[in-house]
Biopython code that builds the backbone (N, CA, C, O; Angstrom):
import numpy as np
from Bio.PDB.StructureBuilder import StructureBuilder

atoms = [
    (1, "MET", "N", (-4.708, 380.552, 422.905)),
    (1, "MET", "CA", (-4.295, 379.814, 421.733)),
    (1, "MET", "C", (-2.768, 379.737, 421.700)),
    (1, "MET", "O", (-2.086, 380.757, 421.797)),
    (2, "ASP", "N", (-2.240, 378.528, 421.564)),
    (2, "ASP", "CA", (-0.805, 378.335, 421.481)),
    (2, "ASP", "C", (-0.321, 378.616, 420.073)),
    (2, "ASP", "O", (-0.862, 378.094, 419.098)),
    (3, "LEU", "N", (0.704, 379.447, 419.980)),
    (3, "LEU", "CA", (1.294, 379.712, 418.673)),
    (3, "LEU", "C", (2.210, 378.558, 418.297)),
    (3, "LEU", "O", (2.943, 378.037, 419.138)),
    (4, "LYS", "N", (2.165, 378.168, 417.056)),
    (4, "LYS", "CA", (3.054, 377.123, 416.591)),
    (4, "LYS", "C", (4.119, 377.738, 415.695)),
    (4, "LYS", "O", (3.968, 378.859, 415.211)),
    (5, "SER", "N", (5.174, 377.006, 415.486)),
    (5, "SER", "CA", (6.215, 377.437, 414.566)),
    (5, "SER", "C", (5.999, 376.732, 413.245)),
    (5, "SER", "O", (5.827, 375.514, 413.204)),
    (6, "ILE", "N", (6.009, 377.487, 412.178)),
    (6, "ILE", "CA", (5.793, 376.956, 410.843)),
    (6, "ILE", "C", (7.091, 377.098, 410.066)),
    (6, "ILE", "O", (7.598, 378.204, 409.879)),
    (7, "GLY", "N", (7.617, 375.978, 409.621)),
    (7, "GLY", "CA", (8.859, 375.977, 408.857)),
    (7, "GLY", "C", (8.584, 376.114, 407.378)),
    (7, "GLY", "O", (7.761, 375.389, 406.817)),
    (8, "VAL", "N", (9.278, 377.048, 406.747)),
    (8, "VAL", "CA", (9.117, 377.288, 405.312)),
    (8, "VAL", "C", (10.500, 377.214, 404.670)),
    (8, "VAL", "O", (11.435, 377.885, 405.107)),
    (9, "CYS", "N", (10.619, 376.398, 403.639)),
    (9, "CYS", "CA", (11.872, 376.297, 402.898)),
    (9, "CYS", "C", (11.641, 376.781, 401.477)),
    (9, "CYS", "O", (10.792, 376.248, 400.762)),
    (10, "VAL", "N", (12.391, 377.788, 401.071)),
    (10, "VAL", "CA", (12.278, 378.326, 399.717)),
    (10, "VAL", "C", (13.394, 377.713, 398.888)),
    (10, "VAL", "O", (14.568, 378.044, 399.054)),
    (11, "GLY", "N", (13.012, 376.823, 398.002)),
    (11, "GLY", "CA", (13.970, 376.156, 397.145)),
    (11, "GLY", "C", (13.993, 376.747, 395.751)),
    (11, "GLY", "O", (13.293, 377.718, 395.462)),
    (12, "SER", "N", (14.801, 376.157, 394.894)),
    (12, "SER", "CA", (14.951, 376.699, 393.541)),
    (12, "SER", "C", (13.703, 376.495, 392.684)),
    (12, "SER", "O", (13.501, 377.232, 391.719)),
    (13, "SER", "N", (12.867, 375.518, 393.013)),
    (13, "SER", "CA", (11.648, 375.305, 392.224)),
    (13, "SER", "C", (10.384, 375.161, 393.062)),
    (13, "SER", "O", (9.278, 375.284, 392.537)),
    (14, "ASN", "N", (10.535, 374.901, 394.359)),
    (14, "ASN", "CA", (9.380, 374.696, 395.234)),
    (14, "ASN", "C", (9.516, 375.470, 396.530)),
    (14, "ASN", "O", (10.615, 375.829, 396.952)),
    (15, "ILE", "N", (8.378, 375.716, 397.148)),
    (15, "ILE", "CA", (8.324, 376.199, 398.521)),
    (15, "ILE", "C", (7.687, 375.083, 399.326)),
    (15, "ILE", "O", (6.570, 374.653, 399.034)),
    (16, "SER", "N", (8.398, 374.616, 400.337)),
    (16, "SER", "CA", (7.892, 373.553, 401.198)),
    (16, "SER", "C", (7.586, 374.147, 402.557)),
    (16, "SER", "O", (8.297, 375.029, 403.038)),
    (17, "TYR", "N", (6.515, 373.654, 403.176)),
    (17, "TYR", "CA", (6.233, 374.102, 404.537)),
    (17, "TYR", "C", (5.694, 372.970, 405.374)),
    (17, "TYR", "O", (5.134, 371.999, 404.866)),
    (18, "TYR", "N", (5.879, 373.119, 406.677)),
    (18, "TYR", "CA", (5.391, 372.127, 407.638)),
    (18, "TYR", "C", (5.048, 372.862, 408.922)),
    (18, "TYR", "O", (5.828, 373.680, 409.409)),
    (19, "ASP", "N", (3.874, 372.564, 409.466)),
    (19, "ASP", "CA", (3.432, 373.253, 410.678)),
    (19, "ASP", "C", (3.395, 372.347, 411.908)),
    (19, "ASP", "O", (2.812, 372.706, 412.931)),
    (20, "GLY", "N", (4.012, 371.186, 411.807)),
    (20, "GLY", "CA", (4.004, 370.239, 412.910)),
    (20, "GLY", "C", (2.918, 369.191, 412.768)),
    (20, "GLY", "O", (2.940, 368.168, 413.454)),
    (21, "ILE", "N", (1.969, 369.442, 411.882)),
    (21, "ILE", "CA", (0.882, 368.491, 411.644)),
    (21, "ILE", "C", (0.831, 368.109, 410.164)),
    (21, "ILE", "O", (0.766, 366.929, 409.819)),
    (22, "LYS", "N", (0.861, 369.106, 409.312)),
    (22, "LYS", "CA", (0.790, 368.834, 407.878)),
    (22, "LYS", "C", (1.805, 369.690, 407.147)),
    (22, "LYS", "O", (2.279, 370.704, 407.659)),
    (23, "GLY", "N", (2.120, 369.265, 405.958)),
    (23, "GLY", "CA", (3.062, 369.999, 405.138)),
    (23, "GLY", "C", (2.690, 369.873, 403.678)),
    (23, "GLY", "O", (1.838, 369.069, 403.299)),
    (24, "GLU", "N", (3.342, 370.677, 402.876)),
    (24, "GLU", "CA", (3.054, 370.657, 401.448)),
    (24, "GLU", "C", (4.245, 371.216, 400.689)),
    (24, "GLU", "O", (5.001, 372.032, 401.216)),
    (25, "ASN", "N", (4.407, 370.776, 399.458)),
    (25, "ASN", "CA", (5.377, 371.339, 398.523)),
    (25, "ASN", "C", (4.592, 372.060, 397.442)),
    (25, "ASN", "O", (3.720, 371.469, 396.805)),
    (26, "VAL", "N", (4.899, 373.335, 397.232)),
    (26, "VAL", "CA", (4.185, 374.144, 396.246)),
    (26, "VAL", "C", (5.190, 374.632, 395.214)),
    (26, "VAL", "O", (6.175, 375.284, 395.563)),
    (27, "SER", "N", (4.948, 374.321, 393.946)),
    (27, "SER", "CA", (5.821, 374.810, 392.884)),
    (27, "SER", "C", (5.625, 376.318, 392.733)),
    (27, "SER", "O", (4.493, 376.799, 392.697)),
    (28, "HIS", "N", (6.731, 377.062, 392.644)),
    (28, "HIS", "CA", (6.598, 378.514, 392.480)),
    (28, "HIS", "C", (6.864, 378.956, 391.042)),
    (28, "HIS", "O", (6.795, 380.149, 390.747)),
    (29, "HIS", "N", (7.163, 378.031, 390.152)),
    (29, "HIS", "CA", (7.346, 378.310, 388.724)),
    (29, "HIS", "C", (8.268, 379.505, 388.473)),
    (29, "HIS", "O", (8.020, 380.317, 387.581)),
    (30, "GLY", "N", (9.336, 379.598, 389.274)),
    (30, "GLY", "CA", (10.312, 380.661, 389.082)),
    (30, "GLY", "C", (9.947, 381.986, 389.716)),
    (30, "GLY", "O", (10.699, 382.952, 389.587)),
    (31, "ASN", "N", (8.802, 382.062, 390.406)),
    (31, "ASN", "CA", (8.372, 383.304, 391.055)),
    (31, "ASN", "C", (7.988, 383.018, 392.507)),
    (31, "ASN", "O", (6.803, 383.019, 392.842)),
    (32, "PRO", "N", (8.983, 382.772, 393.377)),
    (32, "PRO", "CA", (8.668, 382.431, 394.760)),
    (32, "PRO", "C", (7.954, 383.543, 395.529)),
    (32, "PRO", "O", (7.174, 383.261, 396.438)),
    (33, "MET", "N", (8.213, 384.802, 395.172)),
    (33, "MET", "CA", (7.570, 385.904, 395.902)),
    (33, "MET", "C", (6.053, 385.868, 395.766)),
    (33, "MET", "O", (5.341, 386.196, 396.715)),
    (34, "GLU", "N", (5.557, 385.479, 394.614)),
    (34, "GLU", "CA", (4.110, 385.403, 394.412)),
    (34, "GLU", "C", (3.487, 384.406, 395.401)),
    (34, "GLU", "O", (2.454, 384.691, 396.007)),
    (35, "ILE", "N", (4.114, 383.253, 395.556)),
    (35, "ILE", "CA", (3.602, 382.226, 396.471)),
    (35, "ILE", "C", (3.800, 382.661, 397.921)),
    (35, "ILE", "O", (2.913, 382.464, 398.751)),
    (36, "LEU", "N", (4.961, 383.253, 398.235)),
    (36, "LEU", "CA", (5.214, 383.704, 399.611)),
    (36, "LEU", "C", (4.221, 384.776, 400.044)),
    (36, "LEU", "O", (3.789, 384.790, 401.197)),
    (37, "LYS", "N", (3.855, 385.671, 399.135)),
    (37, "LYS", "CA", (2.881, 386.723, 399.466)),
    (37, "LYS", "C", (1.528, 386.137, 399.825)),
    (37, "LYS", "O", (0.766, 386.751, 400.572)),
    (38, "GLU", "N", (1.219, 384.957, 399.304)),
    (38, "GLU", "CA", (-0.032, 384.285, 399.626)),
    (38, "GLU", "C", (0.088, 383.486, 400.931)),
    (38, "GLU", "O", (-0.807, 383.527, 401.775)),
    (39, "LEU", "N", (1.201, 382.760, 401.086)),
    (39, "LEU", "CA", (1.353, 381.852, 402.221)),
    (39, "LEU", "C", (1.692, 382.534, 403.538)),
    (39, "LEU", "O", (1.090, 382.225, 404.566)),
    (40, "ILE", "N", (2.645, 383.455, 403.521)),
    (40, "ILE", "CA", (3.168, 384.026, 404.771)),
    (40, "ILE", "C", (2.081, 384.705, 405.610)),
    (40, "ILE", "O", (2.008, 384.423, 406.806)),
    (41, "PRO", "N", (1.240, 385.576, 405.065)),
    (41, "PRO", "CA", (0.204, 386.188, 405.907)),
    (41, "PRO", "C", (-0.721, 385.147, 406.548)),
    (41, "PRO", "O", (-1.144, 385.305, 407.693)),
    (42, "ARG", "N", (-1.024, 384.103, 405.813)),
    (42, "ARG", "CA", (-1.879, 383.038, 406.354)),
    (42, "ARG", "C", (-1.177, 382.312, 407.496)),
    (42, "ARG", "O", (-1.801, 381.996, 408.509)),
    (43, "PHE", "N", (0.115, 382.047, 407.340)),
    (43, "PHE", "CA", (0.870, 381.364, 408.388)),
    (43, "PHE", "C", (1.022, 382.224, 409.634)),
    (43, "PHE", "O", (0.955, 381.710, 410.750)),
    (44, "LEU", "N", (1.226, 383.527, 409.460)),
    (44, "LEU", "CA", (1.449, 384.411, 410.603)),
    (44, "LEU", "C", (0.221, 384.502, 411.513)),
    (44, "LEU", "O", (0.353, 384.854, 412.685)),
    (45, "ILE", "N", (-0.950, 384.196, 411.001)),
    (45, "ILE", "CA", (-2.157, 384.168, 411.839)),
    (45, "ILE", "C", (-2.039, 383.076, 412.892)),
    (45, "ILE", "O", (-2.459, 383.257, 414.035)),
    (46, "ASP", "N", (-1.462, 381.933, 412.499)),
    (46, "ASP", "CA", (-1.401, 380.765, 413.372)),
    (46, "ASP", "C", (-0.117, 380.644, 414.172)),
    (46, "ASP", "O", (-0.075, 379.876, 415.133)),
    (47, "GLY", "N", (0.920, 381.364, 413.816)),
    (47, "GLY", "CA", (2.157, 381.158, 414.554)),
    (47, "GLY", "C", (3.324, 381.947, 414.031)),
    (47, "GLY", "O", (3.181, 382.930, 413.305)),
    (48, "ASN", "N", (4.489, 381.477, 414.428)),
    (48, "ASN", "CA", (5.755, 382.063, 414.006)),
    (48, "ASN", "C", (6.228, 381.369, 412.754)),
    (48, "ASN", "O", (6.079, 380.155, 412.617)),
    (49, "VAL", "N", (6.794, 382.123, 411.845)),
    (49, "VAL", "CA", (7.308, 381.556, 410.608)),
    (49, "VAL", "C", (8.825, 381.592, 410.659)),
    (49, "VAL", "O", (9.428, 382.632, 410.926)),
    (50, "ILE", "N", (9.431, 380.441, 410.400)),
    (50, "ILE", "CA", (10.884, 380.329, 410.350)),
    (50, "ILE", "C", (11.240, 379.841, 408.957)),
    (50, "ILE", "O", (10.701, 378.840, 408.485)),
    (51, "VAL", "N", (12.144, 380.549, 408.304)),
    (51, "VAL", "CA", (12.454, 380.280, 406.900)),
    (51, "VAL", "C", (13.855, 379.709, 406.767)),
    (51, "VAL", "O", (14.782, 380.134, 407.457)),
    (52, "THR", "N", (13.994, 378.750, 405.881)),
    (52, "THR", "CA", (15.304, 378.246, 405.507)),
    (52, "THR", "C", (15.342, 378.151, 403.985)),
    (52, "THR", "O", (14.305, 378.182, 403.324)),
    (53, "GLY", "N", (16.521, 378.038, 403.453)),
    (53, "GLY", "CA", (16.677, 377.991, 402.000)),
    (53, "GLY", "C", (17.447, 379.211, 401.530)),
    (53, "GLY", "O", (17.157, 380.339, 401.928)),
    (54, "ARG", "N", (18.414, 378.971, 400.693)),
    (54, "ARG", "CA", (19.287, 380.061, 400.250)),
    (54, "ARG", "C", (18.550, 381.146, 399.482)),
    (54, "ARG", "O", (18.933, 382.314, 399.552)),
    (55, "LYS", "N", (17.505, 380.789, 398.754)),
    (55, "LYS", "CA", (16.751, 381.793, 397.994)),
    (55, "LYS", "C", (16.017, 382.766, 398.912)),
    (55, "LYS", "O", (15.748, 383.901, 398.520)),
    (56, "ALA", "N", (15.694, 382.334, 400.124)),
    (56, "ALA", "CA", (14.866, 383.145, 401.017)),
    (56, "ALA", "C", (15.625, 384.282, 401.679)),
    (56, "ALA", "O", (15.012, 385.266, 402.094)),
    (57, "LYS", "N", (16.926, 384.175, 401.787)),
    (57, "LYS", "CA", (17.698, 385.130, 402.585)),
    (57, "LYS", "C", (17.465, 386.583, 402.201)),
    (57, "LYS", "O", (17.403, 387.450, 403.072)),
    (58, "LYS", "N", (17.338, 386.856, 400.925)),
    (58, "LYS", "CA", (17.168, 388.239, 400.491)),
    (58, "LYS", "C", (15.721, 388.592, 400.198)),
    (58, "LYS", "O", (15.419, 389.744, 399.888)),
    (59, "MET", "N", (14.821, 387.622, 400.291)),
    (59, "MET", "CA", (13.425, 387.860, 399.922)),
    (59, "MET", "C", (12.530, 388.280, 401.079)),
    (59, "MET", "O", (11.617, 389.085, 400.896)),
    (60, "VAL", "N", (12.781, 387.751, 402.252)),
    (60, "VAL", "CA", (11.860, 387.989, 403.372)),
    (60, "VAL", "C", (12.619, 388.453, 404.602)),
    (60, "VAL", "O", (13.782, 388.106, 404.804)),
    (61, "LYS", "N", (11.952, 389.229, 405.402)),
    (61, "LYS", "CA", (12.520, 389.676, 406.674)),
    (61, "LYS", "C", (11.822, 388.908, 407.788)),
    (61, "LYS", "O", (11.036, 389.466, 408.555)),
    (62, "LEU", "N", (12.125, 387.625, 407.858)),
    (62, "LEU", "CA", (11.579, 386.729, 408.868)),
    (62, "LEU", "C", (12.739, 385.991, 409.512)),
    (62, "LEU", "O", (13.858, 386.005, 408.999)),
    (63, "SER", "N", (12.470, 385.355, 410.627)),
    (63, "SER", "CA", (13.501, 384.545, 411.274)),
    (63, "SER", "C", (13.990, 383.491, 410.295)),
    (63, "SER", "O", (13.194, 382.852, 409.607)),
    (64, "GLN", "N", (15.297, 383.316, 410.235)),
    (64, "GLN", "CA", (15.872, 382.338, 409.330)),
    (64, "GLN", "C", (16.855, 381.462, 410.074)),
    (64, "GLN", "O", (17.540, 381.911, 410.993)),
    (65, "ILE", "N", (16.916, 380.195, 409.664)),
    (65, "ILE", "CA", (17.909, 379.278, 410.209)),
    (65, "ILE", "C", (18.540, 378.534, 409.036)),
    (65, "ILE", "O", (17.906, 378.349, 407.998)),
    (66, "PRO", "N", (19.796, 378.105, 409.205)),
    (66, "PRO", "CA", (20.446, 377.355, 408.131)),
    (66, "PRO", "C", (19.852, 375.947, 407.999)),
    (66, "PRO", "O", (19.260, 375.422, 408.942)),
    (67, "GLU", "N", (20.019, 375.346, 406.815)),
    (67, "GLU", "CA", (19.478, 374.011, 406.567)),
    (67, "GLU", "C", (19.990, 372.988, 407.573)),
    (67, "GLU", "O", (19.242, 372.100, 407.981)),
    (68, "VAL", "N", (21.243, 373.098, 407.975)),
    (68, "VAL", "CA", (21.808, 372.145, 408.926)),
    (68, "VAL", "C", (21.057, 372.203, 410.255)),
    (68, "VAL", "O", (20.728, 371.165, 410.828)),
    (69, "GLU", "N", (20.789, 373.395, 410.738)),
    (69, "GLU", "CA", (20.047, 373.543, 411.988)),
    (69, "GLU", "C", (18.613, 373.039, 411.841)),
    (69, "GLU", "O", (18.081, 372.419, 412.762)),
    (70, "ALA", "N", (17.985, 373.296, 410.702)),
    (70, "ALA", "CA", (16.626, 372.815, 410.463)),
    (70, "ALA", "C", (16.587, 371.289, 410.470)),
    (70, "ALA", "O", (15.654, 370.692, 411.006)),
    (71, "THR", "N", (17.594, 370.663, 409.877)),
    (71, "THR", "CA", (17.665, 369.199, 409.867)),
    (71, "THR", "C", (17.829, 368.658, 411.274)),
    (71, "THR", "O", (17.213, 367.653, 411.631)),
    (72, "GLU", "N", (18.655, 369.317, 412.077)),
    (72, "GLU", "CA", (18.853, 368.885, 413.465)),
    (72, "GLU", "C", (17.555, 369.000, 414.270)),
    (72, "GLU", "O", (17.226, 368.105, 415.048)),
    (73, "ILE", "N", (16.830, 370.083, 414.085)),
    (73, "ILE", "CA", (15.553, 370.263, 414.773)),
    (73, "ILE", "C", (14.568, 369.184, 414.335)),
    (73, "ILE", "O", (13.862, 368.614, 415.167)),
    (74, "ALA", "N", (14.515, 368.900, 413.028)),
    (74, "ALA", "CA", (13.619, 367.851, 412.521)),
    (74, "ALA", "C", (13.986, 366.499, 413.117)),
    (74, "ALA", "O", (13.108, 365.738, 413.523)),
    (75, "TYR", "N", (15.267, 366.201, 413.171)),
    (75, "TYR", "CA", (15.723, 364.929, 413.746)),
    (75, "TYR", "C", (15.281, 364.804, 415.203)),
    (75, "TYR", "O", (14.721, 363.783, 415.600)),
    (76, "ASN", "N", (15.535, 365.843, 415.994)),
    (76, "ASN", "CA", (15.174, 365.795, 417.409)),
    (76, "ASN", "C", (13.668, 365.676, 417.612)),
    (76, "ASN", "O", (13.215, 364.958, 418.503)),
    (77, "THR", "N", (12.899, 366.371, 416.794)),
    (77, "THR", "CA", (11.439, 366.298, 416.893)),
    (77, "THR", "C", (10.940, 364.899, 416.561)),
    (77, "THR", "O", (10.102, 364.352, 417.278)),
    (78, "LEU", "N", (11.446, 364.318, 415.483)),
    (78, "LEU", "CA", (11.043, 362.964, 415.113)),
    (78, "LEU", "C", (11.468, 361.947, 416.163)),
    (78, "LEU", "O", (10.706, 361.034, 416.481)),
    (79, "ARG", "N", (12.666, 362.093, 416.700)),
    (79, "ARG", "CA", (13.150, 361.182, 417.748)),
    (79, "ARG", "C", (12.253, 361.254, 418.973)),
    (79, "ARG", "O", (11.898, 360.226, 419.551)),
    (80, "ASP", "N", (11.883, 362.484, 419.374)),
    (80, "ASP", "CA", (11.019, 362.644, 420.540)),
    (80, "ASP", "C", (9.629, 362.052, 420.300)),
    (80, "ASP", "O", (9.002, 361.526, 421.220)),
    (81, "LYS", "N", (9.161, 362.144, 419.073)),
    (81, "LYS", "CA", (7.813, 361.662, 418.750)),
    (81, "LYS", "C", (7.767, 360.148, 418.518)),
    (81, "LYS", "O", (6.816, 359.485, 418.932)),
    (82, "TYR", "N", (8.806, 359.596, 417.849)),
    (82, "TYR", "CA", (8.762, 358.194, 417.433)),
    (82, "TYR", "C", (9.821, 357.305, 418.073)),
    (82, "TYR", "O", (9.844, 356.102, 417.811)),
    (83, "GLY", "N", (10.689, 357.858, 418.895)),
    (83, "GLY", "CA", (11.767, 357.055, 419.457)),
    (83, "GLY", "C", (12.993, 357.117, 418.554)),
    (83, "GLY", "O", (13.255, 358.119, 417.889)),
    (84, "ALA", "N", (13.725, 356.027, 418.555)),
    (84, "ALA", "CA", (14.974, 355.983, 417.777)),
    (84, "ALA", "C", (14.716, 356.274, 416.300)),
    (84, "ALA", "O", (13.825, 355.693, 415.681)),
    (85, "VAL", "N", (15.509, 357.180, 415.758)),
    (85, "VAL", "CA", (15.430, 357.543, 414.344)),
    (85, "VAL", "C", (16.793, 357.278, 413.738)),
    (85, "VAL", "O", (17.811, 357.744, 414.250)),
    (86, "GLU", "N", (16.811, 356.534, 412.657)),
    (86, "GLU", "CA", (18.089, 356.185, 412.013)),
    (86, "GLU", "C", (18.769, 357.404, 411.405)),
    (86, "GLU", "O", (19.994, 357.514, 411.456)),
    (87, "GLY", "N", (17.999, 358.314, 410.836)),
    (87, "GLY", "CA", (18.585, 359.493, 410.207)),
    (87, "GLY", "C", (17.550, 360.263, 409.412)),
    (87, "GLY", "O", (16.400, 359.841, 409.285)),
    (88, "ILE", "N", (17.967, 361.380, 408.887)),
    (88, "ILE", "CA", (17.112, 362.231, 408.070)),
    (88, "ILE", "C", (17.854, 362.497, 406.775)),
    (88, "ILE", "O", (19.051, 362.784, 406.784)),
    (89, "VAL", "N", (17.151, 362.402, 405.672)),
    (89, "VAL", "CA", (17.751, 362.677, 404.378)),
    (89, "VAL", "C", (17.203, 363.988, 403.873)),
    (89, "VAL", "O", (15.988, 364.181, 403.837)),
    (90, "GLY", "N", (18.082, 364.894, 403.480)),
    (90, "GLY", "CA", (17.677, 366.180, 402.932)),
    (90, "GLY", "C", (18.311, 366.367, 401.570)),
    (90, "GLY", "O", (19.121, 365.556, 401.121)),
    (91, "SER", "N", (17.933, 367.429, 400.938)),
    (91, "SER", "CA", (18.488, 367.721, 399.621)),
    (91, "SER", "C", (19.022, 369.137, 399.619)),
    (91, "SER", "O", (18.316, 370.076, 399.986)),
    (92, "ILE", "N", (20.248, 369.289, 399.213)),
    (92, "ILE", "CA", (20.852, 370.610, 399.060)),
    (92, "ILE", "C", (21.309, 370.729, 397.619)),
    (92, "ILE", "O", (22.094, 369.911, 397.138)),
    (93, "LYS", "N", (20.823, 371.742, 396.935)),
    (93, "LYS", "CA", (21.181, 371.914, 395.528)),
    (93, "LYS", "C", (22.241, 372.960, 395.386)),
    (93, "LYS", "O", (22.677, 373.250, 394.271)),
]
sb = StructureBuilder()
sb.init_structure("model")
sb.init_model(0)
sb.init_chain("A")
sb.init_seg("    ")
for serial, (resi, resn, name, xyz) in enumerate(atoms, 1):
    if name == "N":
        sb.init_residue(resn, " ", resi, " ")
    sb.init_atom(name, np.array(xyz, "f"), 0.0, 1.0, " ", f" {name:<3s}", serial, name[0])
structure = sb.get_structure()
C-alpha cells in the first residue's frame, strides 16, 4: 500500500484538508484540538500528515511547512496534473 501525504491547514475558524483526491473544510468553532483529535489518527492510517497554518505550530508535533511552501507544492502539483496553471489564490489572515 502506497502512503499518501495528507495536507492539513489549521486556520482561525476552519481546519482544511486534502489527500490528493478529496478535501474538506471543517469548522472547529474555536476548538481546533477537538477536531484534530478526531481527524489526525484517521489520516495517519492512510499516510503522512503535513500541517500548515499558524495556529497549528504549537498544537501538534507533526511535520509542518509554511503556507508559502504549501502554495508552491499545490501549484506544481496542479501544473503537473493539468498543464499550464495561471496561478493559485490563497488566504492569509
